[in-house]
PDB file of N, CA, C and O in Angstrom:
ATOM      1  N   MET A   1       5.215 -98.892 -16.452  1.00  0.00           N
ATOM      2  CA  MET A   1       4.386 -97.922 -16.865  1.00  0.00           C
ATOM      3  C   MET A   1       5.098 -96.458 -16.596  1.00  0.00           C
ATOM      4  O   MET A   1       5.107 -95.615 -17.492  1.00  0.00           O
ATOM      5  N   ARG A   2       5.574 -96.258 -15.566  1.00  0.00           N
ATOM      6  CA  ARG A   2       6.246 -95.128 -15.296  1.00  0.00           C
ATOM      7  C   ARG A   2       7.362 -94.718 -16.364  1.00  0.00           C
ATOM      8  O   ARG A   2       7.439 -93.590 -16.851  1.00  0.00           O
ATOM      9  N   ILE A   3       8.162 -95.717 -16.644  1.00  0.00           N
ATOM     10  CA  ILE A   3       9.077 -95.578 -17.780  1.00  0.00           C
ATOM     11  C   ILE A   3       8.614 -95.114 -19.092  1.00  0.00           C
ATOM     12  O   ILE A   3       9.262 -94.402 -19.860  1.00  0.00           O
ATOM     13  N   ARG A   4       7.250 -95.653 -19.309  1.00  0.00           N
ATOM     14  CA  ARG A   4       6.654 -95.397 -20.782  1.00  0.00           C
ATOM     15  C   ARG A   4       6.341 -93.938 -20.688  1.00  0.00           C
ATOM     16  O   ARG A   4       6.432 -93.276 -21.721  1.00  0.00           O
ATOM     17  N   ARG A   5       5.951 -93.304 -19.472  1.00  0.00           N
ATOM     18  CA  ARG A   5       5.455 -91.877 -19.478  1.00  0.00           C
ATOM     19  C   ARG A   5       6.675 -91.018 -19.490  1.00  0.00           C
ATOM     20  O   ARG A   5       6.692 -89.950 -20.102  1.00  0.00           O
ATOM     21  N   ILE A   6       7.743 -91.496 -18.786  1.00  0.00           N
ATOM     22  CA  ILE A   6       9.091 -90.679 -19.025  1.00  0.00           C
ATOM     23  C   ILE A   6       9.519 -90.749 -20.335  1.00  0.00           C
ATOM     24  O   ILE A   6       9.862 -89.713 -20.905  1.00  0.00           O
ATOM     25  N   LEU A   7       9.551 -91.770 -20.874  1.00  0.00           N
ATOM     26  CA  LEU A   7      10.033 -91.829 -22.321  1.00  0.00           C
ATOM     27  C   LEU A   7       9.195 -91.116 -23.290  1.00  0.00           C
ATOM     28  O   LEU A   7       9.755 -90.595 -24.254  1.00  0.00           O
ATOM     29  N   ALA A   8       7.869 -91.021 -23.152  1.00  0.00           N
ATOM     30  CA  ALA A   8       6.942 -90.281 -23.887  1.00  0.00           C
ATOM     31  C   ALA A   8       7.068 -88.878 -23.656  1.00  0.00           C
ATOM     32  O   ALA A   8       6.790 -88.127 -24.590  1.00  0.00           O
ATOM     33  N   ALA A   9       7.453 -88.387 -22.531  1.00  0.00           N
ATOM     34  CA  ALA A   9       7.708 -86.961 -22.366  1.00  0.00           C
ATOM     35  C   ALA A   9       9.030 -86.503 -22.821  1.00  0.00           C
ATOM     36  O   ALA A   9       9.205 -85.302 -23.031  1.00  0.00           O
ATOM     37  N   VAL A  10      10.071 -87.446 -23.006  1.00  0.00           N
ATOM     38  CA  VAL A  10      11.379 -87.145 -23.496  1.00  0.00           C
ATOM     39  C   VAL A  10      11.241 -87.032 -25.018  1.00  0.00           C
ATOM     40  O   VAL A  10      11.789 -86.145 -25.672  1.00  0.00           O
ATOM     41  N   PHE A  11      10.448 -88.023 -25.546  1.00  0.00           N
ATOM     42  CA  PHE A  11      10.197 -87.777 -27.098  1.00  0.00           C
ATOM     43  C   PHE A  11       9.530 -86.823 -27.669  1.00  0.00           C
ATOM     44  O   PHE A  11       9.812 -86.327 -28.760  1.00  0.00           O
ATOM     45  N   ALA A  12       8.405 -86.451 -26.798  1.00  0.00           N
ATOM     46  CA  ALA A  12       7.563 -85.132 -27.030  1.00  0.00           C
ATOM     47  C   ALA A  12       8.519 -83.967 -26.931  1.00  0.00           C
ATOM     48  O   ALA A  12       8.586 -83.202 -27.893  1.00  0.00           O
ATOM     49  N   THR A  13       9.214 -83.771 -25.937  1.00  0.00           N
ATOM     50  CA  THR A  13      10.237 -82.648 -25.871  1.00  0.00           C
ATOM     51  C   THR A  13      11.267 -82.496 -26.893  1.00  0.00           C
ATOM     52  O   THR A  13      11.658 -81.389 -27.263  1.00  0.00           O
ATOM     53  N   ALA A  14      11.718 -83.630 -27.363  1.00  0.00           N
ATOM     54  CA  ALA A  14      12.721 -83.654 -28.456  1.00  0.00           C
ATOM     55  C   ALA A  14      12.126 -83.262 -29.904  1.00  0.00           C
ATOM     56  O   ALA A  14      12.762 -82.689 -30.789  1.00  0.00           O
ATOM     57  N   ALA A  15      10.787 -83.682 -29.971  1.00  0.00           N
ATOM     58  CA  ALA A  15      10.023 -83.324 -31.240  1.00  0.00           C
ATOM     59  C   ALA A  15       9.804 -81.952 -31.100  1.00  0.00           C
ATOM     60  O   ALA A  15      10.148 -81.299 -32.086  1.00  0.00           O
ATOM     61  N   LEU A  16       9.357 -81.351 -30.211  1.00  0.00           N
ATOM     62  CA  LEU A  16       9.095 -80.037 -30.095  1.00  0.00           C
ATOM     63  C   LEU A  16      10.392 -79.032 -30.196  1.00  0.00           C
ATOM     64  O   LEU A  16      10.371 -77.917 -30.717  1.00  0.00           O
ATOM     65  N   ALA A  17      11.323 -79.557 -29.693  1.00  0.00           N
ATOM     66  CA  ALA A  17      12.582 -78.749 -29.913  1.00  0.00           C
ATOM     67  C   ALA A  17      13.113 -78.876 -31.358  1.00  0.00           C
ATOM     68  O   ALA A  17      13.908 -78.047 -31.803  1.00  0.00           O
ATOM     69  N   GLY A  18      12.705 -79.834 -32.026  1.00  0.00           N
ATOM     70  CA  GLY A  18      13.302 -80.076 -33.355  1.00  0.00           C
ATOM     71  C   GLY A  18      12.544 -79.103 -34.170  1.00  0.00           C
ATOM     72  O   GLY A  18      13.117 -78.336 -34.944  1.00  0.00           O
ATOM     73  N   LEU A  19      11.266 -79.126 -34.006  1.00  0.00           N
ATOM     74  CA  LEU A  19      10.369 -78.200 -34.757  1.00  0.00           C
ATOM     75  C   LEU A  19      10.758 -76.659 -34.448  1.00  0.00           C
ATOM     76  O   LEU A  19      10.752 -75.851 -35.376  1.00  0.00           O
ATOM     77  N   GLY A  20      11.026 -76.344 -33.408  1.00  0.00           N
ATOM     78  CA  GLY A  20      11.450 -74.764 -33.054  1.00  0.00           C
ATOM     79  C   GLY A  20      12.760 -74.459 -33.760  1.00  0.00           C
ATOM     80  O   GLY A  20      13.017 -73.374 -34.280  1.00  0.00           O
ATOM     81  N   LEU A  21      13.574 -75.528 -33.732  1.00  0.00           N
ATOM     82  CA  LEU A  21      14.863 -75.152 -34.521  1.00  0.00           C
ATOM     83  C   LEU A  21      14.831 -75.153 -36.230  1.00  0.00           C
ATOM     84  O   LEU A  21      15.593 -74.560 -36.994  1.00  0.00           O
ATOM     85  N   ALA A  22      13.682 -76.026 -36.547  1.00  0.00           N
ATOM     86  CA  ALA A  22      13.427 -75.847 -38.250  1.00  0.00           C
ATOM     87  C   ALA A  22      12.925 -74.638 -38.455  1.00  0.00           C
ATOM     88  O   ALA A  22      13.346 -73.879 -39.328  1.00  0.00           O
ATOM     89  N   GLY A  23      11.883 -74.346 -37.573  1.00  0.00           N
ATOM     90  CA  GLY A  23      11.212 -72.878 -37.765  1.00  0.00           C
ATOM     91  C   GLY A  23      12.246 -71.652 -37.738  1.00  0.00           C
ATOM     92  O   GLY A  23      12.062 -70.717 -38.517  1.00  0.00           O
ATOM     93  N   ALA A  24      13.202 -71.646 -36.955  1.00  0.00           N
ATOM     94  CA  ALA A  24      14.106 -70.674 -36.644  1.00  0.00           C
ATOM     95  C   ALA A  24      15.051 -70.623 -37.915  1.00  0.00           C
ATOM     96  O   ALA A  24      15.397 -69.531 -38.364  1.00  0.00           O
ATOM     97  N   ALA A  25      15.464 -71.810 -38.491  1.00  0.00           N
ATOM     98  CA  ALA A  25      16.282 -71.817 -39.574  1.00  0.00           C
ATOM     99  C   ALA A  25      15.668 -71.230 -40.945  1.00  0.00           C
ATOM    100  O   ALA A  25      16.305 -70.605 -41.793  1.00  0.00           O
ATOM    101  N   THR A  26      14.235 -71.573 -40.989  1.00  0.00           N
ATOM    102  CA  THR A  26      13.743 -71.126 -42.040  1.00  0.00           C
ATOM    103  C   THR A  26      13.258 -69.635 -41.933  1.00  0.00           C
ATOM    104  O   THR A  26      13.026 -69.028 -42.979  1.00  0.00           O
ATOM    105  N   ALA A  27      13.103 -69.052 -40.789  1.00  0.00           N
ATOM    106  CA  ALA A  27      13.074 -67.635 -40.536  1.00  0.00           C
ATOM    107  C   ALA A  27      14.422 -66.881 -40.918  1.00  0.00           C
ATOM    108  O   ALA A  27      14.445 -65.809 -41.521  1.00  0.00           O
ATOM    109  N   THR A  28      15.363 -67.471 -40.557  1.00  0.00           N
ATOM    110  CA  THR A  28      16.764 -66.915 -40.674  1.00  0.00           C
ATOM    111  C   THR A  28      17.047 -66.815 -42.215  1.00  0.00           C
ATOM    112  O   THR A  28      17.464 -65.751 -42.672  1.00  0.00           O
ATOM    113  N   ALA A  29      16.814 -67.977 -43.083  1.00  0.00           N
ATOM    114  CA  ALA A  29      17.058 -67.874 -44.386  1.00  0.00           C
ATOM    115  C   ALA A  29      16.243 -66.917 -45.077  1.00  0.00           C
ATOM    116  O   ALA A  29      16.741 -66.298 -46.017  1.00  0.00           O
ATOM    117  N   ALA A  30      14.916 -66.691 -44.695  1.00  0.00           N
ATOM    118  CA  ALA A  30      13.966 -65.798 -45.382  1.00  0.00           C
ATOM    119  C   ALA A  30      14.618 -64.414 -45.199  1.00  0.00           C
ATOM    120  O   ALA A  30      14.711 -63.598 -46.115  1.00  0.00           O
ATOM    121  N   ALA A  31      15.071 -64.211 -43.919  1.00  0.00           N
ATOM    122  CA  ALA A  31      15.573 -62.677 -43.543  1.00  0.00           C
ATOM    123  C   ALA A  31      16.745 -62.445 -44.254  1.00  0.00           C
ATOM    124  O   ALA A  31      16.993 -61.274 -44.543  1.00  0.00           O
ATOM    125  N   GLN A  32      17.691 -63.517 -44.672  1.00  0.00           N
ATOM    126  CA  GLN A  32      18.974 -63.229 -45.222  1.00  0.00           C
ATOM    127  C   GLN A  32      18.650 -62.989 -46.617  1.00  0.00           C
ATOM    128  O   GLN A  32      19.384 -62.229 -47.248  1.00  0.00           O
ATOM    129  N   GLY A  33      17.581 -63.570 -47.228  1.00  0.00           N
ATOM    130  CA  GLY A  33      17.290 -63.258 -48.642  1.00  0.00           C
ATOM    131  C   GLY A  33      16.692 -61.981 -48.968  1.00  0.00           C
ATOM    132  O   GLY A  33      16.668 -61.652 -50.154  1.00  0.00           O
ATOM    133  N   ALA A  34      16.223 -61.243 -48.120  1.00  0.00           N
ATOM    134  CA  ALA A  34      15.354 -59.904 -48.195  1.00  0.00           C
ATOM    135  C   ALA A  34      16.373 -58.982 -48.266  1.00  0.00           C
ATOM    136  O   ALA A  34      17.302 -59.004 -47.459  1.00  0.00           O
ATOM    137  N   HIS A  35      16.272 -58.019 -49.325  1.00  0.00           N
ATOM    138  CA  HIS A  35      17.110 -56.796 -49.459  1.00  0.00           C
ATOM    139  C   HIS A  35      16.554 -55.837 -48.465  1.00  0.00           C
ATOM    140  O   HIS A  35      15.408 -55.916 -48.022  1.00  0.00           O
ATOM    141  N   SER A  36      17.522 -54.826 -48.100  1.00  0.00           N
ATOM    142  CA  SER A  36      17.141 -53.867 -47.089  1.00  0.00           C
ATOM    143  C   SER A  36      17.281 -52.471 -47.784  1.00  0.00           C
ATOM    144  O   SER A  36      18.317 -52.164 -48.374  1.00  0.00           O
ATOM    145  N   TYR A  37      16.289 -51.708 -47.700  1.00  0.00           N
ATOM    146  CA  TYR A  37      16.491 -50.417 -48.354  1.00  0.00           C
ATOM    147  C   TYR A  37      16.021 -49.336 -47.251  1.00  0.00           C
ATOM    148  O   TYR A  37      15.023 -49.552 -46.563  1.00  0.00           O
ATOM    149  N   VAL A  38      16.736 -48.248 -47.128  1.00  0.00           N
ATOM    150  CA  VAL A  38      16.460 -47.173 -46.220  1.00  0.00           C
ATOM    151  C   VAL A  38      16.285 -45.963 -47.098  1.00  0.00           C
ATOM    152  O   VAL A  38      16.662 -45.949 -48.269  1.00  0.00           O
ATOM    153  N   THR A  39      15.630 -44.822 -46.421  1.00  0.00           N
ATOM    154  CA  THR A  39      15.489 -43.609 -47.160  1.00  0.00           C
ATOM    155  C   THR A  39      16.738 -42.845 -46.752  1.00  0.00           C
ATOM    156  O   THR A  39      17.401 -43.246 -45.796  1.00  0.00           O
ATOM    157  N   PRO A  40      17.093 -41.737 -47.450  1.00  0.00           N
ATOM    158  CA  PRO A  40      17.991 -40.847 -47.015  1.00  0.00           C
ATOM    159  C   PRO A  40      18.031 -40.378 -45.741  1.00  0.00           C
ATOM    160  O   PRO A  40      19.108 -40.367 -45.144  1.00  0.00           O
ATOM    161  N   SER A  41      16.903 -39.938 -45.160  1.00  0.00           N
ATOM    162  CA  SER A  41      16.568 -39.487 -43.889  1.00  0.00           C
ATOM    163  C   SER A  41      16.827 -40.561 -42.719  1.00  0.00           C
ATOM    164  O   SER A  41      17.265 -40.280 -41.604  1.00  0.00           O
ATOM    165  N   GLN A  42      16.492 -41.786 -43.157  1.00  0.00           N
ATOM    166  CA  GLN A  42      16.787 -42.856 -42.074  1.00  0.00           C
ATOM    167  C   GLN A  42      18.345 -43.041 -42.051  1.00  0.00           C
ATOM    168  O   GLN A  42      18.911 -43.238 -40.975  1.00  0.00           O
ATOM    169  N   CYS A  43      18.973 -42.985 -43.117  1.00  0.00           N
ATOM    170  CA  CYS A  43      20.447 -43.075 -43.140  1.00  0.00           C
ATOM    171  C   CYS A  43      21.086 -42.100 -42.357  1.00  0.00           C
ATOM    172  O   CYS A  43      22.042 -42.450 -41.665  1.00  0.00           O
ATOM    173  N   LYS A  44      20.695 -40.890 -42.357  1.00  0.00           N
ATOM    174  CA  LYS A  44      21.119 -39.660 -41.728  1.00  0.00           C
ATOM    175  C   LYS A  44      20.915 -39.911 -40.247  1.00  0.00           C
ATOM    176  O   LYS A  44      21.842 -39.869 -39.438  1.00  0.00           O
ATOM    177  N   ALA A  45      19.655 -40.174 -39.933  1.00  0.00           N
ATOM    178  CA  ALA A  45      19.208 -40.395 -38.601  1.00  0.00           C
ATOM    179  C   ALA A  45      19.994 -41.572 -37.713  1.00  0.00           C
ATOM    180  O   ALA A  45      20.061 -41.532 -36.484  1.00  0.00           O
ATOM    181  N   GLY A  46      20.524 -42.529 -38.462  1.00  0.00           N
ATOM    182  CA  GLY A  46      21.241 -43.603 -38.147  1.00  0.00           C
ATOM    183  C   GLY A  46      22.826 -43.329 -37.983  1.00  0.00           C
ATOM    184  O   GLY A  46      23.703 -44.138 -37.680  1.00  0.00           O
ATOM    185  N   GLY A  47      22.937 -41.921 -38.279  1.00  0.00           N
ATOM    186  CA  GLY A  47      24.317 -41.503 -38.137  1.00  0.00           C
ATOM    187  C   GLY A  47      25.312 -41.623 -39.321  1.00  0.00           C
ATOM    188  O   GLY A  47      26.505 -41.344 -39.200  1.00  0.00           O
ATOM    189  N   GLY A  48      24.834 -41.986 -40.293  1.00  0.00           N
ATOM    190  CA  GLY A  48      25.386 -42.192 -41.625  1.00  0.00           C
ATOM    191  C   GLY A  48      25.269 -40.936 -42.642  1.00  0.00           C
ATOM    192  O   GLY A  48      24.693 -39.886 -42.357  1.00  0.00           O
ATOM    193  N   THR A  49      25.919 -41.216 -43.893  1.00  0.00           N
ATOM    194  CA  THR A  49      25.714 -40.071 -44.913  1.00  0.00           C
ATOM    195  C   THR A  49      25.017 -40.928 -46.237  1.00  0.00           C
ATOM    196  O   THR A  49      25.420 -42.021 -46.637  1.00  0.00           O
ATOM    197  N   ALA A  50      24.031 -40.258 -46.729  1.00  0.00           N
ATOM    198  CA  ALA A  50      23.691 -40.881 -47.943  1.00  0.00           C
ATOM    199  C   ALA A  50      24.395 -40.667 -49.088  1.00  0.00           C
ATOM    200  O   ALA A  50      24.372 -39.494 -49.463  1.00  0.00           O
ATOM    201  N   ASP A  51      25.077 -41.504 -49.830  1.00  0.00           N
ATOM    202  CA  ASP A  51      25.790 -41.469 -51.066  1.00  0.00           C
ATOM    203  C   ASP A  51      24.845 -41.882 -52.020  1.00  0.00           C
ATOM    204  O   ASP A  51      24.524 -43.049 -52.246  1.00  0.00           O
ATOM    205  N   LEU A  52      24.301 -40.602 -52.714  1.00  0.00           N
ATOM    206  CA  LEU A  52      23.447 -40.843 -53.983  1.00  0.00           C
ATOM    207  C   LEU A  52      24.136 -41.214 -55.230  1.00  0.00           C
ATOM    208  O   LEU A  52      23.456 -41.629 -56.169  1.00  0.00           O
ATOM    209  N   SER A  53      25.557 -41.095 -55.350  1.00  0.00           N
ATOM    210  CA  SER A  53      26.246 -41.528 -56.435  1.00  0.00           C
ATOM    211  C   SER A  53      26.029 -43.103 -56.824  1.00  0.00           C
ATOM    212  O   SER A  53      25.928 -43.541 -57.970  1.00  0.00           O
ATOM    213  N   ASP A  54      25.987 -43.760 -55.757  1.00  0.00           N
ATOM    214  CA  ASP A  54      25.901 -45.242 -55.779  1.00  0.00           C
ATOM    215  C   ASP A  54      24.757 -45.650 -55.041  1.00  0.00           C
ATOM    216  O   ASP A  54      24.540 -46.861 -55.088  1.00  0.00           O
ATOM    217  N   ASN A  55      23.936 -44.935 -54.347  1.00  0.00           N
ATOM    218  CA  ASN A  55      22.651 -45.156 -53.688  1.00  0.00           C
ATOM    219  C   ASN A  55      22.932 -46.227 -52.534  1.00  0.00           C
ATOM    220  O   ASN A  55      22.321 -47.287 -52.404  1.00  0.00           O
ATOM    221  N   THR A  56      23.994 -45.749 -51.702  1.00  0.00           N
ATOM    222  CA  THR A  56      24.067 -46.461 -50.484  1.00  0.00           C
ATOM    223  C   THR A  56      24.388 -45.750 -49.263  1.00  0.00           C
ATOM    224  O   THR A  56      24.833 -44.604 -49.331  1.00  0.00           O
ATOM    225  N   CYS A  57      24.188 -46.376 -48.059  1.00  0.00           N
ATOM    226  CA  CYS A  57      24.245 -45.340 -46.784  1.00  0.00           C
ATOM    227  C   CYS A  57      25.822 -45.736 -46.382  1.00  0.00           C
ATOM    228  O   CYS A  57      26.173 -46.911 -46.274  1.00  0.00           O
ATOM    229  N   LYS A  58      26.562 -44.810 -46.213  1.00  0.00           N
ATOM    230  CA  LYS A  58      27.971 -44.789 -45.789  1.00  0.00           C
ATOM    231  C   LYS A  58      27.990 -44.431 -44.285  1.00  0.00           C
ATOM    232  O   LYS A  58      27.642 -43.324 -43.872  1.00  0.00           O
ATOM    233  N   GLY A  59      28.437 -45.483 -43.458  1.00  0.00           N
ATOM    234  CA  GLY A  59      28.521 -45.287 -41.950  1.00  0.00           C
ATOM    235  C   GLY A  59      27.229 -45.222 -41.174  1.00  0.00           C
ATOM    236  O   GLY A  59      26.134 -45.036 -41.706  1.00  0.00           O
ATOM    237  N   GLY A  60      27.411 -45.373 -39.986  1.00  0.00           N
ATOM    238  CA  GLY A  60      26.185 -45.473 -39.056  1.00  0.00           C
ATOM    239  C   GLY A  60      25.524 -46.896 -38.955  1.00  0.00           C
ATOM    240  O   GLY A  60      26.082 -47.943 -39.283  1.00  0.00           O
ATOM    241  N   THR A  61      24.201 -46.772 -38.432  1.00  0.00           N
ATOM    242  CA  THR A  61      23.636 -48.242 -38.232  1.00  0.00           C
ATOM    243  C   THR A  61      23.310 -48.798 -39.445  1.00  0.00           C
ATOM    244  O   THR A  61      23.342 -50.028 -39.469  1.00  0.00           O
ATOM    245  N   HIS A  62      22.939 -48.109 -40.675  1.00  0.00           N
ATOM    246  CA  HIS A  62      22.689 -48.545 -41.877  1.00  0.00           C
ATOM    247  C   HIS A  62      23.787 -48.569 -42.845  1.00  0.00           C
ATOM    248  O   HIS A  62      23.491 -48.434 -44.032  1.00  0.00           O
ATOM    249  N   ASN A  63      25.062 -48.727 -42.497  1.00  0.00           N
ATOM    250  CA  ASN A  63      25.989 -48.849 -43.398  1.00  0.00           C
ATOM    251  C   ASN A  63      26.194 -50.013 -44.434  1.00  0.00           C
ATOM    252  O   ASN A  63      26.367 -51.218 -44.252  1.00  0.00           O
ATOM    253  N   GLY A  64      26.117 -49.257 -45.589  1.00  0.00           N
ATOM    254  CA  GLY A  64      26.118 -50.463 -46.800  1.00  0.00           C
ATOM    255  C   GLY A  64      24.911 -50.865 -47.233  1.00  0.00           C
ATOM    256  O   GLY A  64      24.866 -51.674 -48.159  1.00  0.00           O
ATOM    257  N   GLU A  65      23.740 -50.380 -46.652  1.00  0.00           N
ATOM    258  CA  GLU A  65      22.406 -50.639 -47.001  1.00  0.00           C
ATOM    259  C   GLU A  65      22.067 -49.537 -48.136  1.00  0.00           C
ATOM    260  O   GLU A  65      22.426 -48.360 -48.130  1.00  0.00           O
ATOM    261  N   ARG A  66      21.274 -50.218 -49.132  1.00  0.00           N
ATOM    262  CA  ARG A  66      20.772 -49.523 -50.447  1.00  0.00           C
ATOM    263  C   ARG A  66      19.943 -48.475 -49.972  1.00  0.00           C
ATOM    264  O   ARG A  66      19.334 -48.607 -48.910  1.00  0.00           O
ATOM    265  N   ILE A  67      19.854 -47.329 -50.737  1.00  0.00           N
ATOM    266  CA  ILE A  67      18.888 -46.308 -50.580  1.00  0.00           C
ATOM    267  C   ILE A  67      17.802 -46.162 -51.572  1.00  0.00           C
ATOM    268  O   ILE A  67      18.078 -46.086 -52.769  1.00  0.00           O
ATOM    269  N   ASP A  68      16.624 -46.119 -51.161  1.00  0.00           N
ATOM    270  CA  ASP A  68      15.459 -46.293 -52.014  1.00  0.00           C
ATOM    271  C   ASP A  68      14.880 -44.771 -52.177  1.00  0.00           C
ATOM    272  O   ASP A  68      13.875 -44.562 -52.855  1.00  0.00           O
TER     273      ASP A  68
END
């Protein structure tokens, strides 16, 4: 009887861990598909320069992100 309880606990833990990993993978895939846009002031506040000729932020924390 004791072994059954231990095995049930192990299987329950493994099942919950599997669900957590699947949820994390889904969240990561959704985040990668989203486009990131910043304003020119956000680009400058992050230490970059807003290049309006090709609408991207050059340098800083928003380097390479599109400017909206």
